[in-house]
Rosetta silent file (secondary structure, phi, psi, omega in degrees, C-alpha in Angstrom):
SEQUENCE: MIVKQKEDYIYKLPKKLIAQAPAEPRDAARLFVYSTKTDEIVFDIFANLARYLPSSSLLVLNETKVVPARLELKKVTGGTVRVLILFNEWDYGQEIKGLPDSGLGTGESLYMNAKPILKVISNQEEEFTFKILISPEEFEKLCDVFGRTPLPPYLHSKMDEKSLRTRYQTTFASKPASVAAPTASLHFTEDVFVSLDVKGIQCANVSLHVGRGTFSPVSQNMVSAGALHAEPIHIDADVAKIIAAAKKDGRDIIAAGTTTTRLLESIADEILAGHLYDGETKLFVKPPYKFKIVDSLITNFHLPGTSLLMLLDAFLQSKGANKSWRELYARAIEGSFNFYSFGDAMLIL
SCORE:     score description
SCORE:     0.000 S_00000001
   1 L     0.000  125.737  177.065   -5.862    1.213    5.299 S_00000001
   2 L   -97.148  121.320 -178.329   -9.205   -0.380    6.025 S_00000001
   3 L   -80.792  124.702  176.423  -11.680    0.326    3.267 S_00000001
   4 L  -105.359   97.366 -166.498  -15.146    1.122    4.523 S_00000001
   5 H   -54.006  -53.837 -173.322  -17.161    0.427    1.423 S_00000001
   6 H   -68.481  -29.614 -177.904  -20.405    2.202    2.180 S_00000001
   7 H   -83.264  -40.497 -169.726  -18.739    5.271    3.663 S_00000001
   8 H   -93.756  -20.915 -173.285  -15.814    5.645    1.241 S_00000001
   9 L  -130.626   26.748  176.607  -17.174    4.508   -2.125 S_00000001
  10 L  -112.295  136.292  175.274  -20.804    5.460   -2.197 S_00000001
  11 L  -147.090  160.249 -177.648  -22.095    8.526   -4.045 S_00000001
  12 L   -98.770  135.111 -177.675  -25.391    9.812   -5.317 S_00000001
  13 L  -128.003  125.958  172.935  -26.016    9.975   -9.063 S_00000001
  14 L   -58.607  135.556 -175.706  -29.056   11.495  -10.778 S_00000001
  15 H   -60.361  -29.305 -179.069  -30.789    8.770  -12.729 S_00000001
  16 H   -62.866  -16.673 -177.070  -30.839   10.946  -15.809 S_00000001
  17 H   -95.685    1.578  174.868  -26.985   10.573  -16.015 S_00000001
  18 E   -86.229  104.947 -176.935  -27.153    6.752  -16.296 S_00000001
  19 L   -60.629  129.642  178.000  -26.609    6.329  -20.068 S_00000001
  20 L  -102.260   -5.943  177.880  -29.144    4.004  -21.652 S_00000001
  21 L  -147.988  150.299  179.736  -27.577    4.030  -25.105 S_00000001
  22 L   -74.449  158.241  175.386  -24.072    4.404  -26.433 S_00000001
  23 L   -62.460  150.590  179.267  -22.832    7.596  -28.075 S_00000001
  24 L  -133.158  116.689   -8.370  -23.319    7.733  -31.825 S_00000001
  25 L   -66.705  173.905 -174.255  -20.793    7.645  -33.305 S_00000001
  26 H   -53.653  -47.006 -174.568  -18.747    5.870  -30.636 S_00000001
  27 H   -79.986    8.724  170.112  -16.027    8.544  -30.456 S_00000001
  28 H   -82.971   -5.240  177.042  -18.582   11.258  -29.913 S_00000001
  29 L   -59.745  150.593 -178.660  -18.673   10.237  -26.286 S_00000001
  30 E   -77.447  158.592 -178.126  -17.377   12.965  -23.998 S_00000001
  31 E  -130.690  118.977  178.825  -13.962   12.786  -22.492 S_00000001
  32 E   -96.086  112.537 -177.357  -13.114   14.045  -18.979 S_00000001
  33 E  -106.333  127.723  174.411   -9.328   14.670  -18.867 S_00000001
  34 E  -127.512  120.154  174.607   -7.538   15.118  -15.534 S_00000001
  35 L   -92.116  116.927 -179.424   -3.821   15.823  -15.260 S_00000001
  36 L   -73.984  -16.869 -179.897   -2.415   14.795  -11.890 S_00000001
  37 L   -79.092  -42.321 -173.570    0.706   16.883  -12.666 S_00000001
  38 L  -103.621  -12.891 -178.176   -1.036   20.194  -13.319 S_00000001
  39 L    66.338   22.606 -178.948   -4.322   19.474  -11.444 S_00000001
  40 L   -93.025  141.624  174.405   -6.085   20.672  -14.601 S_00000001
  41 E  -113.992  131.037  178.132   -9.435   19.362  -15.811 S_00000001
  42 E  -127.595  138.230  174.923  -10.457   19.564  -19.448 S_00000001
  43 E  -101.697  127.540  179.595  -13.795   18.567  -21.050 S_00000001
  44 E  -149.180 -162.730  174.672  -13.517   17.242  -24.585 S_00000001
  45 E  -119.903  157.106 -173.295  -14.742   14.349  -26.788 S_00000001
  46 H   -65.382  -24.352  178.147  -13.155   10.935  -27.204 S_00000001
  47 H   -57.334  -24.292 -177.363  -12.356   11.573  -30.847 S_00000001
  48 H  -100.158   19.713 -178.179   -9.606   13.891  -29.620 S_00000001
  49 H   -52.289  -43.698 -175.252   -7.978   11.319  -27.278 S_00000001
  50 H   -58.919  -27.173  179.879   -4.633   11.398  -29.173 S_00000001
  51 H   -58.796  -25.739 -171.961   -4.346   15.097  -28.346 S_00000001
  52 H  -104.860  -12.381 -175.842   -3.695   14.263  -24.662 S_00000001
  53 L   -93.934  139.846  175.429   -1.435   11.219  -24.889 S_00000001
  54 L   -57.056  140.200 -177.812    2.364   11.515  -25.122 S_00000001
  55 L   -62.143  -22.998 -178.943    3.613   10.746  -28.608 S_00000001
  56 L   -94.905    6.030 -172.835    5.946    8.087  -27.288 S_00000001
  57 L   -75.399  164.611  177.324    3.296    6.262  -25.241 S_00000001
  58 E  -121.318  121.706  179.613    2.076    2.696  -25.528 S_00000001
  59 E   -98.183  125.453 -179.693   -1.667    2.039  -25.366 S_00000001
  60 E  -112.235  129.924 -174.157   -2.690   -1.418  -24.080 S_00000001
  61 E  -122.938  150.555  177.587   -6.211   -2.691  -24.844 S_00000001
  62 E   -93.636  113.486 -175.282   -8.299   -5.682  -23.754 S_00000001
  63 L   -93.862   20.354  177.286   -9.334   -7.575  -26.874 S_00000001
  64 E   -64.228  155.892 -176.788  -11.860   -9.853  -25.098 S_00000001
  65 E  -122.346  134.461  175.635  -15.246  -10.353  -26.783 S_00000001
  66 E   -73.349  134.147 -179.288  -18.660  -10.411  -25.120 S_00000001
  67 L  -104.391  152.628  176.498  -20.594  -13.575  -25.792 S_00000001
  68 L   -73.122   79.088 -166.270  -24.471  -13.918  -25.911 S_00000001
  69 L   -92.039   -4.390  178.979  -24.427  -15.510  -22.484 S_00000001
  70 E   -96.478  113.688 -169.953  -28.026  -15.035  -21.311 S_00000001
  71 E  -116.075  131.129 -179.709  -29.986  -18.147  -22.210 S_00000001
  72 E   -99.545  116.984 -175.600  -33.752  -18.621  -21.834 S_00000001
  73 E  -125.973  172.459 -179.406  -34.687  -22.244  -20.993 S_00000001
  74 E  -115.985  144.835  168.576  -37.698  -24.173  -19.717 S_00000001
  75 L   -81.787  169.813  178.488  -38.254  -26.296  -16.626 S_00000001
  76 L   -64.454  -25.692  178.100  -40.019  -29.647  -16.912 S_00000001
  77 L   -78.039   -9.821 -178.598  -43.085  -27.845  -15.544 S_00000001
  78 L    98.846   -6.204  178.031  -43.010  -25.399  -18.457 S_00000001
  79 L   -70.272  150.682 -177.476  -41.802  -22.438  -16.393 S_00000001
  80 E   -94.283  138.312  176.970  -39.190  -20.147  -17.963 S_00000001
  81 E  -129.941  126.095  174.049  -35.719  -19.745  -16.434 S_00000001
  82 E  -101.807  126.842 -175.236  -33.135  -17.218  -17.699 S_00000001
  83 E  -119.648  128.448  173.518  -29.591  -18.278  -16.931 S_00000001
  84 E   -87.815  108.814 -177.230  -26.487  -16.101  -17.217 S_00000001
  85 E   -83.354  124.863 -176.383  -23.882  -18.569  -18.467 S_00000001
  86 L   -86.150   77.269 -179.534  -20.421  -17.813  -17.061 S_00000001
  87 H   -61.273  -30.377 -177.704  -18.414  -18.449  -20.241 S_00000001
  88 H   -65.129  -16.724 -179.495  -15.377  -16.731  -18.729 S_00000001
  89 H  -107.430    6.769 -174.950  -15.078  -19.631  -16.264 S_00000001
  90 L   -92.257  136.409  176.653  -15.725  -22.437  -18.765 S_00000001
  91 L  -101.364   16.219 -177.278  -12.959  -24.836  -19.836 S_00000001
  92 L    62.752   27.606  172.127  -15.087  -26.265  -22.689 S_00000001
  93 L   -93.482 -158.554 -175.933  -15.798  -29.420  -20.749 S_00000001
  94 L   -94.606    4.493  178.043  -19.191  -30.870  -19.865 S_00000001
  95 E  -121.699  145.970 -179.456  -19.695  -28.693  -16.783 S_00000001
  96 E  -151.038  147.599  177.473  -20.375  -24.934  -16.735 S_00000001
  97 E   -93.280  153.755  179.982  -21.367  -22.365  -14.112 S_00000001
  98 E  -162.267  163.558 -179.568  -24.354  -20.087  -14.360 S_00000001
  99 E  -119.978  103.454  178.780  -26.649  -17.712  -12.525 S_00000001
 100 E   -81.677  153.582 -178.719  -30.404  -18.500  -12.946 S_00000001
 101 L   -89.014    6.843  174.790  -33.027  -15.840  -12.263 S_00000001
 102 L  -148.956  166.289 -174.830  -35.165  -18.294  -10.214 S_00000001
 103 L   -71.285  144.836  178.228  -34.596  -21.159   -7.831 S_00000001
 104 L  -136.064  148.024  179.935  -33.596  -24.566   -9.098 S_00000001
 105 L   -98.253  150.556  176.953  -33.166  -27.908   -7.385 S_00000001
 106 L   -59.918  132.434 -174.862  -30.190  -30.232   -7.596 S_00000001
 107 L    90.423   -8.700 -176.967  -30.778  -32.737  -10.367 S_00000001
 108 L   -76.327  139.758  179.201  -33.292  -30.517  -12.149 S_00000001
 109 E  -104.543  152.058  177.354  -32.977  -30.288  -15.959 S_00000001
 110 E  -120.704  143.658 -169.001  -33.593  -27.294  -18.226 S_00000001
 111 E  -123.392  155.829  163.544  -34.891  -27.615  -21.770 S_00000001
 112 E  -135.228  123.733 -175.935  -35.061  -25.863  -25.106 S_00000001
 113 L    56.003   40.441  179.432  -37.650  -27.005  -27.600 S_00000001
 114 L    72.161    3.262 -177.935  -38.284  -30.082  -25.402 S_00000001
 115 E  -103.263  128.204 -179.165  -34.626  -31.073  -25.612 S_00000001
 116 E   -68.189  132.809 -175.174  -32.680  -31.252  -22.304 S_00000001
 117 E  -115.824  -46.450 -176.411  -29.757  -28.800  -22.359 S_00000001
 118 E  -133.933  150.617  176.254  -28.526  -28.366  -18.784 S_00000001
 119 E  -132.935  132.582 -175.651  -28.829  -30.297  -15.512 S_00000001
 120 E   -71.212  123.425  177.540  -28.180  -28.768  -12.077 S_00000001
 121 E   -97.072  -46.074 -178.479  -25.211  -30.456  -10.349 S_00000001
 122 E  -154.892  167.682  177.748  -24.759  -28.091   -7.378 S_00000001
 123 E  -141.467  113.267  178.076  -25.614  -24.704   -5.967 S_00000001
 124 E  -128.549  117.090 -177.061  -23.128  -22.751   -3.912 S_00000001
 125 L    51.108   45.939  175.644  -23.872  -19.180   -2.841 S_00000001
 126 L    69.801    5.280  174.280  -26.408  -18.773   -5.650 S_00000001
 127 E  -102.718  120.498 -175.338  -23.807  -19.794   -8.269 S_00000001
 128 E   -97.901  144.520  170.024  -24.984  -22.968   -9.960 S_00000001
 129 E  -106.597  129.629 -179.004  -22.912  -25.677  -11.620 S_00000001
 130 E  -117.100  148.733  166.765  -24.622  -27.362  -14.560 S_00000001
 131 E   -93.536  131.540  175.715  -23.853  -30.477  -16.551 S_00000001
 132 E   -81.942  123.615 -173.297  -24.158  -29.800  -20.261 S_00000001
 133 L   -91.561    2.066  172.907  -26.399  -32.431  -21.763 S_00000001
 134 L  -124.093  175.489  179.356  -25.290  -31.810  -25.362 S_00000001
 135 L   -68.107  153.572  177.359  -21.768  -31.576  -26.776 S_00000001
 136 H   -57.382  -33.674  179.450  -19.779  -28.415  -25.837 S_00000001
 137 H   -65.468  -44.604  176.976  -19.722  -27.543  -29.560 S_00000001
 138 H   -62.470  -41.565 -178.698  -23.540  -27.802  -29.763 S_00000001
 139 H   -63.254  -44.242  178.264  -23.911  -25.794  -26.597 S_00000001
 140 H   -62.092  -44.791  177.950  -21.698  -22.962  -27.861 S_00000001
 141 H   -62.735  -39.454 -178.914  -23.621  -22.871  -31.138 S_00000001
 142 H   -64.511  -41.896 -179.968  -26.947  -22.909  -29.339 S_00000001
 143 H   -68.081  -37.367 -179.636  -25.926  -19.854  -27.209 S_00000001
 144 H   -64.044  -36.534 -177.796  -24.649  -18.057  -30.303 S_00000001
 145 H   -84.139  -45.273 -173.248  -28.000  -18.555  -32.057 S_00000001
 146 H  -105.480  -12.985 -177.754  -30.479  -18.246  -29.180 S_00000001
 147 L   -73.443  164.442 -178.120  -28.522  -16.417  -26.460 S_00000001
 148 E  -124.735  148.645  179.712  -28.877  -12.820  -25.622 S_00000001
 149 L   -62.277  127.599 -174.070  -26.292  -10.136  -24.784 S_00000001
 150 L   -83.065   80.126  178.831  -25.942   -9.957  -20.992 S_00000001
 151 L   -70.767  149.693  173.024  -26.524   -6.286  -20.279 S_00000001
 152 L   -60.296  157.067 -174.765  -26.105   -4.936  -16.686 S_00000001
 153 L   -67.387  -21.333 -179.644  -29.401   -4.581  -14.812 S_00000001
 154 L   -82.319   -5.939  177.153  -29.341   -0.794  -14.843 S_00000001
 155 L   -95.994  125.963  178.905  -29.463   -0.764  -18.665 S_00000001
 156 L  -120.559   57.789 -173.845  -32.905   -0.836  -20.227 S_00000001
 157 L   -67.678  142.925  176.820  -31.819   -0.622  -23.803 S_00000001
 158 L   -96.089    4.521  178.863  -34.403   -0.587  -26.620 S_00000001
 159 L   -72.333  146.881  175.406  -31.799   -1.908  -29.128 S_00000001
 160 L   -76.485  169.356 -176.465  -32.460   -5.227  -30.749 S_00000001
 161 H   -59.083  -38.732 -179.978  -30.097   -8.143  -30.221 S_00000001
 162 H   -62.260  -42.969  177.992  -28.290   -7.651  -33.515 S_00000001
 163 H   -64.436  -42.918 -179.565  -27.535   -4.045  -32.570 S_00000001
 164 H   -63.201  -39.510 -178.076  -26.451   -4.945  -29.061 S_00000001
 165 H   -67.746  -16.411  174.617  -23.952   -7.531  -30.287 S_00000001
 166 H   -95.477  -42.239 -169.024  -22.292   -4.716  -32.221 S_00000001
 167 H   -89.526  -28.771  172.905  -22.637   -1.758  -29.848 S_00000001
 168 L   -93.793   52.261 -173.654  -22.000   -3.549  -26.522 S_00000001
 169 L  -160.298  138.610  173.673  -18.745   -4.733  -28.037 S_00000001
 170 L   -73.043  157.678 -177.145  -15.461   -3.083  -28.861 S_00000001
 171 L   -71.329  -15.027 -175.854  -14.554   -2.639  -32.555 S_00000001
 172 L  -113.595   10.505 -177.603  -11.418   -4.788  -32.029 S_00000001
 173 L   -61.241  134.335 -176.103  -12.923   -7.617  -29.889 S_00000001
 174 L  -144.708   -9.816 -177.542  -11.554  -10.995  -31.016 S_00000001
 175 E  -116.915   92.294 -175.506  -11.400  -13.393  -28.038 S_00000001
 176 E   -68.879  128.366  175.739  -14.918  -14.556  -27.085 S_00000001
 177 E   178.802  -20.654 -172.785  -15.559  -15.376  -23.417 S_00000001
 178 E   -79.010  151.622  175.082  -16.657  -12.280  -21.485 S_00000001
 179 L  -106.069    6.215  174.742  -20.059  -11.750  -19.912 S_00000001
 180 L  -153.195  151.876 -178.081  -19.594   -8.002  -19.715 S_00000001
 181 L   -83.734  149.617  168.435  -17.802   -5.498  -21.957 S_00000001
 182 L   -76.823   87.356 -160.001  -14.559   -3.704  -21.184 S_00000001
 183 H   -64.944  -25.898 -179.114  -16.570   -0.489  -21.395 S_00000001
 184 H   -66.421  -19.469 -179.787  -13.791    2.063  -21.523 S_00000001
 185 H   -95.718    1.366  177.652  -12.853    0.687  -24.949 S_00000001
 186 L   -66.622  -17.483 -175.225  -16.370    0.981  -26.423 S_00000001
 187 L   -87.990   -7.554 -175.568  -15.469    4.495  -27.549 S_00000001
 188 L   -75.128  134.978  176.409  -12.583    3.512  -29.821 S_00000001
 189 L  -125.580  172.519  175.634  -13.111    3.863  -33.610 S_00000001
 190 H   -64.280  -35.959  176.736  -10.900    3.394  -36.622 S_00000001
 191 H   -61.794  -41.444  176.126  -10.538    7.179  -36.796 S_00000001
 192 H   -62.999  -42.006  177.472   -9.273    7.247  -33.211 S_00000001
 193 H   -65.521  -35.107  175.449   -6.728    4.557  -33.952 S_00000001
 194 H   -62.878  -44.657  179.996   -5.573    6.438  -37.065 S_00000001
 195 H   -63.023  -34.527  176.253   -5.080    9.583  -35.005 S_00000001
 196 H   -68.663  -42.521  177.006   -3.060    7.615  -32.457 S_00000001
 197 H   -61.562  -41.739  179.996   -0.887    6.112  -35.214 S_00000001
 198 H   -61.002  -34.104 -179.657   -0.283    9.549  -36.764 S_00000001
 199 L   -85.224   -2.644  178.173    1.016   10.742  -33.379 S_00000001
 200 L    85.173   18.484 -179.957    3.283    7.746  -33.057 S_00000001
 201 L   -87.691  123.810 -176.581    1.364    6.057  -30.281 S_00000001
 202 E   -87.226  149.119  177.953    1.818    2.312  -30.319 S_00000001
 203 E  -122.306  148.394 -179.506   -0.985   -0.141  -29.450 S_00000001
 204 E  -143.466  143.442  178.464   -0.792   -3.658  -27.942 S_00000001
 205 E  -110.981  142.473  174.101   -3.537   -6.169  -27.124 S_00000001
 206 E  -133.645  175.465  177.671   -4.008   -8.430  -24.131 S_00000001
 207 E  -138.360  128.551  168.361   -7.023  -10.348  -22.935 S_00000001
 208 E  -127.437  121.980 -178.730   -8.884  -10.528  -19.635 S_00000001
 209 L   -87.235  113.476 -172.438  -12.281  -12.284  -19.878 S_00000001
 210 L   -71.485  129.441  177.380  -14.697  -10.250  -17.798 S_00000001
 211 L  -103.725  172.349 -177.550  -16.862  -12.058  -15.255 S_00000001
 212 L   -64.545  -18.797 -175.045  -20.056  -11.052  -13.482 S_00000001
 213 L   -81.122  -17.061 -177.119  -18.076  -10.035  -10.388 S_00000001
 214 L   -56.298  -40.968 -172.839  -16.187   -7.124  -12.014 S_00000001
 215 L  -101.689    6.240 -178.486  -19.165   -4.756  -11.743 S_00000001
 216 L   -81.791  151.376  175.174  -20.606   -6.213   -8.484 S_00000001
 217 E   -61.655  145.671 -178.556  -20.486   -4.338   -5.172 S_00000001
 218 L   -85.091  131.403  175.934  -17.518   -5.308   -3.022 S_00000001
 219 L   -89.658  161.666  178.575  -18.275   -7.078    0.278 S_00000001
 220 H   -65.921  -26.578  175.987  -16.257   -6.492    3.445 S_00000001
 221 H   -62.334  -41.788  177.955  -15.149  -10.100    3.238 S_00000001
 222 H   -64.026  -41.153  179.021  -13.470   -9.399   -0.098 S_00000001
 223 H   -62.677  -42.436  179.934  -11.762   -6.355    1.385 S_00000001
 224 H   -64.430  -40.057 -178.200  -10.540   -8.367    4.388 S_00000001
 225 H   -77.250  -22.353 -179.936   -9.290  -11.189    2.176 S_00000001
 226 L    69.818   24.492  178.253   -7.641   -8.769   -0.240 S_00000001
 227 E  -141.737  148.313  178.698   -8.800  -10.829   -3.231 S_00000001
 228 E  -106.800 -172.874  170.970  -11.545  -10.626   -5.843 S_00000001
 229 E   -58.936  150.760  177.902  -13.249  -13.095   -8.148 S_00000001
 230 E   -84.043  140.114  177.673  -10.960  -14.933  -10.530 S_00000001
 231 E  -135.036  134.102  179.924  -10.817  -13.863  -14.155 S_00000001
 232 E   -66.691  140.705  176.647   -8.798  -15.552  -17.007 S_00000001
 233 E  -132.924  151.532  178.191   -5.950  -13.527  -18.364 S_00000001
 234 E  -151.741  138.868  173.067   -3.551  -13.951  -21.266 S_00000001
 235 E  -140.552  134.616  176.647   -0.623  -12.058  -22.749 S_00000001
 236 L   -78.056  155.664 -177.187    1.602  -13.191  -25.595 S_00000001
 237 H   -63.362  -38.883 -178.687    5.349  -13.099  -25.134 S_00000001
 238 H   -66.374  -34.812  175.580    5.838  -10.623  -27.960 S_00000001
 239 H   -66.414  -45.014  178.796    3.349   -8.213  -26.367 S_00000001
 240 H   -56.292  -42.063 -178.416    5.043   -8.624  -22.973 S_00000001
 241 H   -68.521  -34.297  177.271    8.372   -7.762  -24.592 S_00000001
 242 H   -64.390  -46.104  179.337    6.844   -4.660  -26.228 S_00000001
 243 H   -66.474  -44.474 -179.980    5.547   -3.420  -22.857 S_00000001
 244 H   -59.596  -43.210 -179.440    8.775   -4.310  -21.080 S_00000001
 245 H   -64.353  -41.653  179.879   10.803   -2.369  -23.672 S_00000001
 246 H   -62.079  -44.755 -179.104    8.481    0.676  -23.428 S_00000001
 247 H   -61.979  -44.265  179.762    8.818    0.608  -19.638 S_00000001
 248 H   -60.788  -38.139 -178.768   12.596    0.337  -19.847 S_00000001
 249 L   -79.474   -1.872 -179.345   12.723    3.317  -22.233 S_00000001
 250 L    76.959   16.847  176.563   10.611    5.456  -19.866 S_00000001
 251 L   -82.048  149.307  179.523    7.631    5.659  -22.177 S_00000001
 252 L   -69.127  134.492  174.410    4.183    6.035  -20.718 S_00000001
 253 E   -99.016  120.808  179.903    1.990    2.915  -20.523 S_00000001
 254 E  -105.118  118.144  178.096   -1.652    3.857  -21.088 S_00000001
 255 E   -94.749  125.150  174.170   -4.173    1.231  -19.912 S_00000001
 256 E   -85.420   91.752  174.999   -7.498    1.227  -21.724 S_00000001
 257 L   101.045  158.520  177.750   -9.815    0.305  -18.902 S_00000001
 258 H   -68.634  -30.882  179.904   -9.717   -1.180  -15.428 S_00000001
 259 H   -68.146  -43.175  174.966   -9.677   -4.733  -16.808 S_00000001
 260 H   -59.691  -42.733  177.361   -6.502   -4.007  -18.761 S_00000001
 261 H   -58.710  -44.122 -178.941   -5.042   -2.352  -15.651 S_00000001
 262 H   -62.057  -41.927  179.942   -5.882   -5.402  -13.529 S_00000001
 263 H   -62.809  -52.359 -175.258   -4.151   -7.725  -16.006 S_00000001
 264 H   -57.992  -44.850 -177.688   -1.023   -5.587  -16.316 S_00000001
 265 H   -75.785  -25.469  178.803   -0.608   -5.187  -12.592 S_00000001
 266 H   -65.615  -37.221 -171.346   -1.410   -8.822  -11.838 S_00000001
 267 L  -125.041   37.619 -176.533    1.503  -10.193  -13.824 S_00000001
 268 H   -56.022  -44.760 -176.651    3.896   -7.183  -13.799 S_00000001
 269 H   -62.669  -42.174  179.975    6.954   -9.363  -13.081 S_00000001
 270 H   -65.475  -41.057 -179.518    6.176  -11.760  -15.957 S_00000001
 271 H   -63.459  -48.927 -178.399    5.559   -8.844  -18.327 S_00000001
 272 H   -64.574  -20.592  174.205    8.789   -7.028  -17.411 S_00000001
 273 L   -87.426   -5.272  179.787   10.589  -10.298  -18.011 S_00000001
 274 L    74.969   28.843 -176.930    8.990  -10.565  -21.453 S_00000001
 275 L   -99.723  145.484  168.666    7.192  -13.788  -20.734 S_00000001
 276 L   -63.764  145.741  176.487    3.961  -15.276  -22.044 S_00000001
 277 E  -140.741  131.308  178.339    1.307  -15.719  -19.385 S_00000001
 278 E  -138.719   99.944 -176.780   -1.863  -17.798  -19.559 S_00000001
 279 E  -166.952 -132.491 -178.505   -3.759  -18.139  -16.292 S_00000001
 280 E  -146.548  167.433  177.345   -6.035  -16.094  -14.038 S_00000001
 281 E  -132.677  143.366  170.152   -5.984  -13.156  -11.639 S_00000001
 282 E  -122.753   15.865 -177.876   -7.657  -12.487   -8.312 S_00000001
 283 E   -56.950  132.886  179.017   -5.870   -9.172   -7.760 S_00000001
 284 L  -115.042  102.192 -179.951   -7.820   -6.622   -5.775 S_00000001
 285 L   -88.058  108.528  178.310   -6.371   -3.159   -6.482 S_00000001
 286 L  -143.775  161.902 -178.567   -7.281   -0.806   -3.674 S_00000001
 287 L   -65.407  144.503   -9.665   -5.511    1.933   -1.691 S_00000001
 288 L   -84.946  146.755 -178.759   -2.707    1.942   -0.922 S_00000001
 289 L  -146.714  133.947  175.596   -1.261    0.382   -4.071 S_00000001
 290 L  -101.217  116.946  179.700    1.966    1.055   -5.970 S_00000001
 291 L   -75.911  133.561 -175.118    1.447    0.623   -9.710 S_00000001
 292 L   -98.925  -26.563 -173.664    4.245   -1.250  -11.428 S_00000001
 293 L  -119.870  -48.896 -169.017    3.208   -0.937  -15.091 S_00000001
 294 L   -78.845  130.029  178.879    0.381    1.541  -15.676 S_00000001
 295 L  -107.121  -32.368  179.655    1.202    5.254  -15.953 S_00000001
 296 E  -139.770  157.825 -170.223   -2.101    6.631  -17.284 S_00000001
 297 E  -136.758  128.856  166.520   -5.647    5.299  -17.287 S_00000001
 298 E  -102.635  128.080 -175.814   -8.632    5.537  -19.619 S_00000001
 299 E  -154.173  164.171  172.730  -11.831    4.506  -17.865 S_00000001
 300 E   -91.236 -175.926  176.938  -15.539    5.055  -17.620 S_00000001
 301 L   -94.199  121.418 -165.583  -17.505    6.377  -14.622 S_00000001
 302 L   -95.869  160.711  177.353  -18.137    3.485  -12.260 S_00000001
 303 L   -67.476  149.865  175.760  -20.919    2.234  -10.046 S_00000001
 304 L   -61.616  148.618  172.518  -20.766    3.002   -6.311 S_00000001
 305 L    71.538   15.157 -178.441  -19.217    0.406   -4.046 S_00000001
 306 E  -101.742  161.838  177.289  -17.371   -1.504   -6.790 S_00000001
 307 H   -65.897  -23.499  178.667  -13.773   -2.667   -7.031 S_00000001
 308 H   -65.574  -41.233  179.429  -13.482   -0.496  -10.159 S_00000001
 309 H   -70.999  -32.975  176.476  -13.995    2.660   -8.130 S_00000001
 310 H   -66.486  -41.444  175.814  -11.487    1.407   -5.547 S_00000001
 311 H   -59.964  -47.290  177.955   -8.968    0.881   -8.351 S_00000001
 312 H   -57.242  -45.455  179.875   -9.578    4.435   -9.559 S_00000001
 313 H   -60.758  -46.920  178.514   -9.019    5.776   -6.013 S_00000001
 314 H   -58.398  -41.659 -178.360   -5.771    3.750   -5.736 S_00000001
 315 H   -65.136  -45.052  178.445   -4.542    5.104   -9.051 S_00000001
 316 H   -60.192  -43.749 -179.738   -5.219    8.726   -8.133 S_00000001
 317 H   -66.607  -37.437  178.964   -3.470    8.285   -4.818 S_00000001
 318 H   -63.670  -29.155 -179.666   -0.495    6.579   -6.476 S_00000001
 319 L   -87.494   -0.076 -179.827   -0.145    9.538   -8.828 S_00000001
 320 L    68.924   30.541 -175.696   -0.163   12.025   -5.938 S_00000001
 321 L   -65.957  142.273  177.487   -3.307   13.660   -7.278 S_00000001
 322 L   -74.969  -30.886 -176.756   -4.603   16.762   -5.529 S_00000001
 323 L  -102.284  140.865  175.468   -8.177   15.858   -6.333 S_00000001
 324 L   -86.687  166.929  179.083   -9.928   12.751   -5.082 S_00000001
 325 H   -57.512  -35.836 -176.422  -12.159   10.511   -7.122 S_00000001
 326 H   -67.917  -38.032  176.339  -15.126   12.018   -5.297 S_00000001
 327 H   -65.799  -42.073  179.289  -14.143   15.571   -6.364 S_00000001
 328 H   -65.933  -40.951  177.827  -13.708   14.436   -9.968 S_00000001
 329 H   -64.122  -36.622  177.481  -17.040   12.637   -9.962 S_00000001
 330 H   -65.413  -37.721  176.943  -18.726   15.711   -8.539 S_00000001
 331 H   -66.711  -38.239  179.197  -17.315   17.795  -11.416 S_00000001
 332 H   -66.006  -42.113  178.774  -18.486   15.161  -13.887 S_00000001
 333 H   -66.320  -42.515  177.699  -21.990   15.164  -12.474 S_00000001
 334 H   -60.134  -33.284  179.511  -21.997   18.949  -12.446 S_00000001
 335 L   -88.334    6.174  177.795  -20.899   18.852  -16.099 S_00000001
 336 L    60.722   36.816  174.019  -23.668   16.353  -16.986 S_00000001
 337 L   -70.535  148.963  174.944  -21.331   13.555  -18.081 S_00000001
 338 L   -86.365  142.204 -172.162  -23.057   10.214  -18.691 S_00000001
 339 E  -111.193  164.084  171.017  -22.144    7.363  -16.312 S_00000001
 340 L    75.957 -157.929 -166.318  -21.718    3.590  -16.363 S_00000001
 341 L   -56.845  -44.368 -179.501  -21.363    1.103  -19.231 S_00000001
 342 L   -95.012   12.355 -174.980  -22.735    3.233  -22.111 S_00000001
 343 L   -82.883 -168.837 -179.764  -21.466    6.429  -20.506 S_00000001
 344 L   -82.125  179.299 -173.062  -18.633    8.835  -21.179 S_00000001
 345 E  -114.835  157.998  172.905  -14.922    8.386  -20.610 S_00000001
 346 E  -125.566  138.464  175.623  -12.292    9.673  -18.250 S_00000001
 347 E  -118.845  124.926  174.654   -8.546   10.020  -18.893 S_00000001
 348 E  -114.023  121.965 -177.208   -6.184   10.337  -15.971 S_00000001
 349 L  -109.214    0.000    0.000   -2.624   11.388  -16.777 S_00000001
């Protein structure tokens, strides 16, 4: 199947449905439930998630943590440059990649309080490589103190930085490196986890550090190559064994988000063998695709033309769904669901 991005994955969304703030409380977000077995659609709220999951299921979550990766620096001329630091691609050495909001020349240095911080080494397809002019430890601390949460461009939040560091973050985030949140998990609260536990639903954590490419439109070159941007992934051996055992027992594996799904499907063989994995993935999940691990999916409503929407399409097709992603999105729009990062959630069973 040849994916025609603009024709197959573009839809119109009223601007009023682009959520500019998260639900308060988190689990008050609405939940769009679609059963591929019964073809039934139910509108509910996320607080009632446990009501729809099988009691024997295993919920897998991405425990990555968003870092304050947008840094404001000065040129030698005094001009301001804002750089999105790609922490998810950093190996804690003296070089790091970043995306500046204005042009820079090779060899040019960037400063904070008259102190040189970064120096441009190279520029390839608008992705810059910088030499860090202070120690990696100092740089990490500088970003933590002076950096800003890297919100997507369609979000014009009026929240202050302190609030954003809490609300554009899952309640269980523990592995700092992402430059975007695994947004399907923003709705989880302690009350939700308690309700899952009461129903006997087990939880397990993995990590995929989200890069800037996850939410970017897909080019035809990516489709032709069948590969996406690389993102670091990690799963502990004990978690892999829990997932493998659940799969062997015929229990449903519920993926919280497309990032979790991408990780699980990328290393399915290693997981089913119960092995630790520490590496990266370039997996591009698009139709047709046979899912090896994931049985059900919790996700948000995605931007047009993105790999996330293609993954959703592939999942629906793999489940033999009667309704397409386009029909489901039309129902969500008709029902005034909120879309994108701070928007509502969808559960596909």
